[in-house]
C-alpha positions as CSV (number, residue, x, y, z in Angstrom):
1,M,-64.3,-240.0,-92.0
2,N,-63.4,-238.9,-89.0
3,S,-59.9,-239.6,-87.3
4,P,-60.2,-242.0,-84.2
5,A,-60.1,-239.9,-80.7
6,K,-57.7,-239.7,-79.1
7,K,-56.7,-242.0,-75.9
8,A,-57.4,-240.2,-71.8
9,A,-54.9,-240.0,-70.6
10,L,-57.0,-240.7,-67.7
11,P,-59.4,-243.3,-66.8
12,F,-62.8,-242.4,-68.9
13,K,-65.1,-241.9,-65.8
14,E,-61.9,-240.1,-63.7
15,L,-61.8,-237.8,-66.6
16,V,-65.3,-237.1,-66.4
17,A,-66.0,-236.7,-62.4
18,L,-63.2,-234.2,-63.0
19,M,-63.6,-231.7,-65.8
20,A,-67.8,-231.7,-64.4
21,L,-65.9,-231.0,-60.8
22,M,-64.2,-228.4,-62.5
23,T,-67.3,-226.7,-65.1
24,A,-69.4,-227.1,-61.7
25,L,-67.4,-224.6,-59.7
26,T,-68.6,-221.7,-61.4
27,A,-72.6,-222.6,-60.8
28,L,-71.9,-223.3,-57.2
29,S,-69.6,-220.3,-56.6
30,I,-73.3,-218.1,-58.0
31,D,-76.0,-220.2,-56.9
32,A,-75.0,-221.3,-53.2
33,M,-74.5,-217.8,-52.2
34,L,-78.4,-216.8,-52.8
35,P,-79.5,-217.2,-49.6
36,A,-76.7,-215.4,-48.1
37,L,-77.4,-212.2,-49.7
38,S,-79.1,-210.0,-47.1
39,D,-76.9,-212.2,-44.4
40,I,-74.0,-210.6,-45.6
41,G,-74.9,-207.3,-46.8
42,K,-75.9,-206.7,-43.1
43,D,-73.3,-208.1,-41.2
44,L,-70.6,-206.0,-43.8
45,N,-72.9,-203.0,-43.8
46,A,-73.5,-202.6,-47.3
47,S,-75.1,-199.0,-47.5
48,N,-78.2,-200.1,-49.9
49,P,-80.1,-202.9,-49.7
50,N,-79.5,-203.8,-53.6
51,D,-75.9,-203.5,-53.1
52,V,-76.0,-207.4,-52.1
53,Q,-77.0,-207.8,-56.0
54,L,-73.0,-206.7,-56.6
55,I,-72.0,-210.2,-55.1
56,I,-73.7,-212.0,-58.1
57,S,-72.9,-210.0,-60.5
58,L,-69.3,-209.1,-59.7
59,I,-67.9,-212.4,-60.8
60,F,-69.8,-212.8,-64.1
61,L,-67.4,-209.2,-65.0
62,G,-64.6,-211.1,-63.5
63,T,-65.3,-214.4,-65.4
64,A,-65.7,-212.4,-68.4
65,I,-62.6,-210.4,-68.5
66,G,-60.6,-214.1,-67.8
67,Q,-61.7,-216.2,-70.0
68,M,-61.0,-213.6,-73.0
69,F,-57.2,-214.0,-72.4
70,Y,-57.4,-218.0,-70.6
71,G,-57.4,-219.5,-74.2
72,P,-55.1,-218.0,-76.2
73,L,-52.6,-218.4,-72.7
74,S,-53.2,-221.7,-72.8
75,D,-52.3,-222.2,-76.7
76,S,-49.0,-220.7,-75.3
77,I,-48.0,-222.0,-71.5
78,G,-50.3,-225.4,-71.4
79,R,-53.8,-226.2,-70.3
80,K,-52.1,-227.5,-66.7
81,P,-50.0,-224.0,-65.4
82,T,-53.3,-222.4,-66.8
83,V,-55.5,-224.4,-64.9
84,I,-53.1,-223.9,-62.1
85,L,-53.1,-220.3,-62.9
86,G,-57.1,-219.6,-62.2
87,I,-57.8,-221.5,-59.3
88,G,-54.6,-220.1,-57.6
89,I,-57.1,-216.2,-58.0
90,Y,-59.8,-218.3,-56.9
91,I,-58.0,-218.9,-53.9
92,I,-56.9,-215.8,-53.2
93,G,-60.9,-214.4,-53.5
94,C,-62.3,-216.7,-51.5
95,L,-59.4,-216.2,-48.3
96,L,-60.6,-212.2,-49.6
97,S,-64.0,-213.2,-49.1
98,I,-63.5,-215.2,-45.6
99,F,-62.2,-212.6,-43.8
100,A,-63.5,-209.7,-45.3
101,Q,-64.0,-206.9,-42.8
102,D,-66.3,-204.9,-45.0
103,F,-68.5,-204.9,-48.3
104,N,-65.9,-203.0,-50.7
105,W,-63.9,-206.2,-49.9
106,M,-66.5,-209.2,-50.6
107,L,-66.6,-206.8,-53.2
108,I,-62.8,-207.4,-54.8
109,G,-62.9,-211.3,-53.6
110,R,-65.7,-211.9,-55.6
111,F,-64.2,-209.9,-58.4
112,L,-61.5,-212.1,-58.0
113,Q,-63.0,-215.6,-57.8
114,G,-65.2,-214.9,-61.0
115,V,-61.7,-213.9,-63.2
116,G,-59.7,-217.5,-61.1
117,V,-63.6,-219.6,-62.3
118,G,-63.1,-219.1,-66.0
119,A,-60.0,-220.9,-65.8
120,P,-61.1,-224.4,-64.8
121,R,-64.3,-223.5,-67.1
122,I,-62.4,-223.1,-70.2
123,M,-60.4,-225.3,-70.0
124,A,-62.3,-228.7,-69.0
125,L,-63.7,-227.8,-72.8
126,A,-60.2,-227.4,-74.2
127,I,-58.3,-230.4,-72.1
128,I,-62.0,-233.0,-73.7
129,R,-61.3,-230.8,-77.0
130,D,-57.5,-232.3,-77.1
131,Q,-58.4,-235.4,-76.4
132,F,-61.4,-236.5,-78.5
133,E,-63.5,-235.9,-81.7
134,G,-66.8,-236.0,-83.2
135,S,-69.0,-238.8,-81.1
136,A,-66.6,-239.2,-78.5
137,M,-65.9,-235.8,-77.7
138,A,-69.6,-235.8,-77.8
139,R,-70.1,-237.9,-74.7
140,V,-68.0,-236.5,-72.8
141,M,-69.7,-233.4,-73.3
142,S,-73.2,-234.8,-72.8
143,Y,-71.4,-236.5,-68.9
144,V,-70.2,-232.5,-67.9
145,F,-72.8,-231.4,-69.3
146,T,-75.8,-233.1,-67.1
147,T,-73.2,-232.1,-64.1
148,F,-73.8,-228.0,-65.3
149,I,-78.1,-228.4,-65.0
150,I,-77.4,-230.5,-61.9
151,V,-75.7,-227.9,-59.4
152,P,-77.9,-224.8,-60.1
153,L,-80.7,-226.9,-58.7
154,I,-78.4,-228.2,-55.7
155,A,-76.8,-225.3,-54.8
156,P,-78.8,-222.7,-52.8
157,S,-80.4,-225.9,-51.0
158,I,-76.7,-226.5,-50.1
159,G,-76.3,-222.9,-49.4
160,Q,-79.3,-222.7,-47.4
161,L,-78.1,-226.0,-45.4
162,I,-74.9,-224.0,-44.6
163,L,-77.0,-221.4,-43.0
164,L,-78.8,-223.6,-41.3
165,V,-76.4,-224.9,-38.8
166,A,-73.5,-222.2,-39.2
167,S,-72.5,-218.8,-40.8
168,W,-72.1,-217.4,-44.6
169,H,-68.7,-217.3,-44.2
170,M,-68.7,-221.4,-44.1
171,I,-70.3,-221.3,-47.9
172,F,-66.7,-219.5,-48.6
173,I,-65.4,-222.2,-47.0
174,L,-66.9,-224.8,-49.1
175,L,-66.2,-223.4,-51.8
176,L,-62.4,-222.9,-51.0
177,V,-62.1,-226.9,-49.8
178,M,-64.3,-227.2,-52.7
179,S,-61.1,-225.8,-55.4
180,L,-58.6,-227.1,-53.6
181,V,-59.6,-230.4,-53.8
182,I,-59.9,-229.9,-57.9
183,L,-56.5,-228.1,-57.5
184,V,-55.1,-231.3,-55.4
185,W,-56.5,-233.8,-57.9
186,F,-55.5,-231.8,-61.3
187,L,-52.4,-231.8,-61.0
188,M,-51.9,-235.3,-59.4
189,R,-54.2,-236.8,-62.3
190,Q,-54.4,-234.9,-65.2
191,P,-51.6,-233.8,-67.7
192,E,-50.7,-231.7,-70.3
193,T,-53.1,-232.5,-73.4
194,L,-51.4,-230.1,-74.9
195,S,-49.4,-231.1,-77.5
196,P,-45.5,-229.4,-78.0
197,D,-46.6,-229.4,-81.9
198,H,-49.3,-226.7,-81.4
199,K,-47.7,-223.8,-79.1
200,R,-47.6,-220.7,-80.1
201,P,-46.4,-218.0,-78.3
202,F,-48.9,-215.4,-76.5
203,A,-49.8,-212.6,-77.5
204,L,-52.2,-209.6,-76.2
205,N,-52.3,-208.4,-80.4
206,Q,-54.2,-211.6,-80.8
207,V,-56.9,-210.8,-78.6
208,F,-57.3,-207.5,-79.8
209,A,-57.5,-208.6,-83.2
210,S,-60.2,-211.9,-82.7
211,I,-62.2,-208.2,-80.3
212,K,-61.9,-206.3,-84.0
213,Q,-62.8,-209.7,-86.0
214,V,-66.1,-209.0,-83.8
215,L,-67.1,-206.1,-84.2
216,L,-66.1,-205.8,-87.9
217,T,-68.7,-209.0,-88.4
218,P,-72.2,-207.8,-88.5
219,A,-73.5,-211.0,-88.0
220,A,-71.5,-211.7,-85.3
221,L,-71.8,-209.3,-83.4
222,G,-75.5,-208.2,-84.7
223,Y,-76.0,-211.8,-82.9
224,T,-73.8,-210.8,-79.8
225,V,-75.3,-207.7,-78.9
226,A,-78.3,-210.0,-79.3
227,N,-77.1,-212.8,-76.6
228,G,-75.8,-209.6,-74.4
229,L,-79.5,-208.0,-74.4
230,S,-81.6,-211.4,-73.1
231,S,-78.9,-212.1,-70.6
232,S,-79.0,-208.8,-69.4
233,P,-82.6,-209.1,-67.3
234,F,-81.2,-212.6,-66.7
235,V,-78.8,-210.9,-64.4
236,A,-81.0,-209.2,-63.0
237,F,-82.9,-212.4,-62.3
238,L,-79.9,-214.3,-60.6
239,S,-79.0,-210.5,-58.8
240,S,-82.3,-209.8,-57.7
241,V,-84.0,-213.3,-56.7
242,Q,-83.7,-213.9,-53.3
243,Q,-84.3,-210.5,-52.7
244,I,-88.1,-211.3,-54.5
245,L,-89.1,-214.4,-53.2
246,Q,-87.4,-214.6,-50.2
247,E,-88.3,-211.3,-48.8
248,Q,-90.9,-209.8,-50.9
249,Y,-92.5,-213.0,-51.3
250,A,-91.9,-214.2,-47.5
251,L,-90.5,-217.5,-48.3
252,G,-87.7,-217.9,-46.0
253,T,-85.5,-221.5,-45.9
254,M,-88.6,-222.6,-48.8
255,F,-86.3,-220.4,-51.2
256,P,-83.9,-223.1,-52.4
257,L,-86.7,-225.7,-53.2
258,V,-88.6,-222.5,-55.4
259,F,-85.3,-221.7,-57.4
260,S,-84.4,-225.2,-57.7
261,F,-87.8,-225.8,-59.6
262,L,-87.6,-223.2,-61.6
263,T,-84.3,-223.9,-63.0
264,L,-85.3,-227.5,-63.7
265,F,-87.5,-225.1,-66.7
266,V,-83.3,-223.8,-68.2
267,G,-82.8,-227.7,-68.1
268,G,-85.5,-228.6,-70.0
269,A,-85.5,-226.2,-72.7
270,T,-81.8,-227.2,-73.8
271,F,-83.0,-230.7,-74.4
272,V,-86.2,-229.5,-76.1
273,N,-84.2,-227.3,-78.4
274,A,-82.1,-229.9,-79.3
275,R,-84.6,-232.1,-80.9
276,W,-86.5,-228.7,-82.6
277,V,-83.3,-226.8,-83.1
278,V,-82.8,-229.6,-86.2
279,R,-86.6,-229.0,-87.5
280,L,-86.8,-225.2,-87.1
281,G,-83.2,-223.9,-86.9
282,M,-81.7,-221.5,-84.4
283,Q,-82.8,-218.5,-86.2
284,V,-86.7,-219.5,-85.5
285,M,-85.9,-220.9,-82.2
286,T,-84.1,-217.8,-81.3
287,R,-87.6,-215.8,-82.9
288,Y,-90.0,-217.5,-80.9
289,S,-88.1,-217.2,-77.8
290,L,-87.3,-213.9,-77.9
291,I,-90.9,-212.9,-78.2
292,G,-92.4,-214.9,-76.3
293,L,-90.2,-212.8,-73.5
294,F,-91.4,-209.9,-74.7
295,V,-95.1,-210.9,-74.9
296,S,-95.3,-213.1,-71.9
297,A,-93.6,-209.4,-69.9
298,I,-96.3,-207.2,-71.8
299,G,-99.2,-209.9,-70.4
300,F,-97.6,-210.4,-66.8
301,G,-97.5,-207.3,-66.5
302,I,-100.5,-206.3,-66.9
303,V,-101.4,-209.0,-64.0
304,A,-98.8,-207.1,-61.7
305,Y,-100.7,-203.5,-62.2
306,F,-103.4,-205.0,-60.6
307,Y,-101.9,-205.8,-57.7
308,Q,-99.3,-203.3,-57.3
309,G,-96.6,-205.1,-58.3
310,H,-97.0,-208.0,-56.1
311,P,-99.1,-209.9,-57.9
312,P,-100.4,-214.1,-56.3
313,L,-97.0,-216.1,-56.0
314,W,-98.6,-218.9,-58.4
315,T,-98.9,-216.7,-61.5
316,L,-94.8,-215.3,-60.8
317,I,-94.0,-218.1,-60.4
318,V,-95.9,-219.7,-64.1
319,Y,-93.8,-216.2,-65.4
320,F,-90.6,-217.4,-64.2
321,A,-91.2,-220.8,-65.8
322,I,-91.7,-219.2,-69.3
323,T,-89.2,-216.4,-69.4
324,L,-86.7,-219.3,-67.6
325,F,-88.0,-221.6,-70.7
326,C,-86.7,-219.2,-73.1
327,I,-83.8,-217.9,-71.9
328,G,-83.0,-221.8,-71.8
329,I,-83.8,-221.9,-76.0
330,L,-81.6,-218.7,-75.9
331,F,-78.6,-219.3,-73.9
332,G,-76.8,-222.3,-76.1
333,N,-78.7,-220.9,-79.7
334,L,-76.9,-216.8,-80.3
335,S,-73.6,-217.7,-79.4
336,S,-73.4,-220.7,-81.8
337,L,-74.7,-218.2,-84.5
338,A,-72.8,-215.8,-83.6
339,M,-69.6,-218.5,-83.9
340,E,-71.0,-219.4,-87.8
341,H,-69.3,-216.3,-88.8
342,L,-66.2,-217.3,-86.9
343,G,-65.0,-220.4,-88.9
344,H,-61.5,-218.9,-88.6
345,I,-61.0,-217.9,-85.6
346,A,-63.3,-220.2,-83.7
347,G,-61.2,-220.3,-80.3
348,T,-60.1,-217.0,-79.3
349,G,-64.1,-216.2,-81.3
350,A,-65.7,-218.0,-78.6
351,A,-64.4,-216.8,-76.2
352,V,-64.5,-213.7,-77.3
353,T,-68.2,-213.5,-78.6
354,N,-68.9,-215.2,-75.1
355,S,-66.6,-212.1,-72.9
356,L,-68.3,-209.5,-75.1
357,A,-72.0,-210.3,-74.8
358,T,-71.5,-210.4,-71.1
359,L,-69.9,-207.1,-70.7
360,I,-73.0,-206.0,-72.6
361,S,-75.5,-207.9,-70.2
362,L,-74.1,-206.5,-66.9
363,P,-74.6,-203.4,-67.4
364,L,-78.1,-203.6,-67.9
365,G,-78.3,-206.5,-65.2
366,I,-77.1,-204.8,-62.8
367,L,-79.0,-201.4,-63.4
368,I,-82.6,-203.4,-63.6
369,G,-81.4,-205.3,-60.6
370,Y,-81.4,-201.9,-58.8
371,A,-84.6,-200.4,-60.2
372,Y,-85.7,-203.3,-57.5
373,N,-88.4,-201.2,-55.2
374,G,-90.3,-204.5,-53.9
375,T,-92.3,-205.2,-56.4
376,V,-91.6,-207.4,-59.8
377,F,-92.1,-204.2,-62.5
378,P,-88.3,-203.2,-62.4
379,L,-87.3,-207.3,-63.7
380,V,-90.5,-207.7,-65.4
381,I,-90.1,-204.8,-67.3
382,G,-86.5,-205.5,-67.9
383,F,-87.2,-208.7,-69.7
384,G,-89.5,-207.6,-72.0
385,L,-87.4,-204.4,-73.4
386,C,-84.3,-206.2,-73.5
387,G,-86.3,-209.4,-75.3
388,Y,-87.7,-206.7,-78.0
389,T,-84.5,-205.1,-78.2
390,A,-82.7,-208.5,-79.2
391,L,-85.1,-209.6,-81.3
392,L,-84.1,-206.0,-83.4
393,A,-80.2,-206.8,-82.9
394,Q,-81.6,-210.8,-84.3
395,K,-83.1,-209.1,-87.5
396,W,-80.6,-206.7,-88.0
397,A,-77.9,-210.0,-87.8
398,E,-79.8,-211.9,-90.7
399,S,-80.1,-208.8,-92.7
400,R,-76.2,-208.7,-92.5
401,K,-75.5,-212.3,-93.9
402,G,-74.0,-212.8,-96.8
């Protein structure tokens, strides 16, 4: 029988709002920038049109590195100081991006934003876990997750609206203001939730030991690799979708609306998965989704071939919708499958597997994105190959269970 949930220090609605805002900062930092990528590249003299993709990719890299350390650090110094540290780093990154005079400084700023934004995202989960358990925790998380789905739907439109009346600098100013609001709200209202009895000294060897444990657990490693491989073309999609839809297909200011429509399929997949995963199991759901990535890439690749890499827009939207639905199924399942074999290091294990998956997906995602040549071929080939190799990694992981 579960023990009663701990009483929240903040009123329930205020806690949900604050945690949702902390979580939403990551999505807004990525998706609000999409309409501005070409403008930033031109203003800061990016040497190659594809270089603007790094504005998206480097925030993933920073987050992957940062989140490895925030969990163990917060277990030592507390949740509150960890959030303050992370938001401080994020603010520095915003300021560097706002005042960047060349493209390299922009990239440094984006990397620091990634390092910093991992703290409020990870700590929101830790703070909820500190105060709730069982169905009460699931209730809070459902509200927070709803916000996490909604933000990517509206973020590109927010960015596009800003560009209609101001320069791209104003998007970073919005992110800066939002981070300051979170910081002030958090400082004034959110008490420390980590019990003094649960504090433990921070040691880097804990992080490295967790990495070693993942690498030496074949099933966990296999699912982590599958997660990284299947996420690679999604990173490339986020990095190059503005070039494809806004420039190649000349959607202009309609781009945010089409992008928001496509993200509905990621959110919809999570609800479908919640219903069907109980009946079919995570392995079956991920296997079908990876097969879907591979088969749909072959089918659409044939269509694209007959149109010299520029198929009709409606066919591209249908393909993206199918692909993103498959990605939405994979997101939670592959992480959960990896964690099934790391129950003894659940907290740091989750951070390590997610970070390793990101560090696998980033180089491949950047490579796929950089291959963009004015056609859809690089991205479609990337989804197909990564889907197939991820399927092989999943089969290997299942064969090594025991």
